[in-house]
N, C-alpha and C positions, 0 to 999 in steps of 0.2 A: 850627138846624142846617145849615149847608152843606158840603158834601166834593166837593173834585175830584180824580178818580181820572185825566188823563187830559190827554194836554200844550194849553199854553193859550199864543198867541203874540204875548198883549198883556198888559197891568197890569189886577188889577181893582179895586173899590171894595166894602169889605164899607160892608153896609147895602142895596146893589143889586143887583136882582134874588134872585139865588139864593145868593147870599155872602152868607150872614149866620153871624152868633160863636155858638156857638163855629163856627170855617171848620179842618177837616179835611183837610190835602194826603196821601193815601195813599203808598205807598211806589212806586206805579204815575204820582202827578200827579207834574207839572213847569209849574210858572210863567215861561217865560223870555221876558223883555222886553227886547227886546235893541233894539227899535224908537225907543225915546222916550227922554226924560226924567225918566219917572215911577217910582215906587216900583212894584217888581213887587207886593207889596200892600200896601191904602192905606186904614187906618180911620181916619175924619175925625173931628172931636172934639165927636161927638154920643152917644158913651158910651166907656167903656171896651170894648175886642176879644178877644177869645182866639184865638189862633191856633197850630192842632196842626200842627208841621211831621211827615212819615215819608218826601218826597219829597223834590224839589228846588225851588228857588226863587232865580231868578238875575234880576235887573237890571243895565243896561251903563249907566245911566241917572241914576240914584238910589240910593235905599236899600234891598233888598232887602225889609224891609218897613220901614213907616211907621205908625206908630201915634199918634195927632194929642191922643187924650187917655187916655192909660196905658190896663192891658193887660196880658197876660198872652202869652207864647211859651213855646210849648216845640220843642224840635231833638229829634227823636230817633234814636237809634245810627245807623239810613237816611237822614237829613236833610242837606241841605245848604243853606245860606243864604248866598248871595254877594251884595255890592251894589258899584254904583259906588264911593259913596259907604261908610256903615253898612252890613255883614246886616243889624241890626235897629237900629231907633230909636224911641224910647218917649218921647212928651215930654207934659207938663202934669201929675194926678194921679200916685199912684204906679203902677211898671211893674216886673214880675218878667219873668224870662227864664231856661228852665231849659233846660240843651246836653247831651247826649249824644255829640255828632260835632265838625260844621264849621259855625261861621259867620263867616264872613271880610266884612271893608269893604275894600274896594282903595285906598281914597285918606282913607279915616279910619279908624274903630272898628271890630272885630266886631258889637262890642255899645255903642249909647250912650243912657247913659238921662240925660234933663235934665226 
């Protein structure tokens, strides 16, 4: 289980280092990936991933959260997810998104399930 409770200024890949599933971004947590073209949170196609957001997740280059093998994303009433493409994009097998606040895709969809 991983937790982010501070500001991170690069995108992260789930399954690497301390970024495990389920990953929780607390109300003090902030992922601001504005310097490249990656997802702010990327889940490779090795498993279905779980992300629980209570803070802020931003990507100026791609998706806010991109999961390649299904998964679950929960965005709390204190959470914001924004991507240059989709806010949340889940590919592959089944995906579920629960949202109580803001998920925004600047150039595509807020939530995209493929």
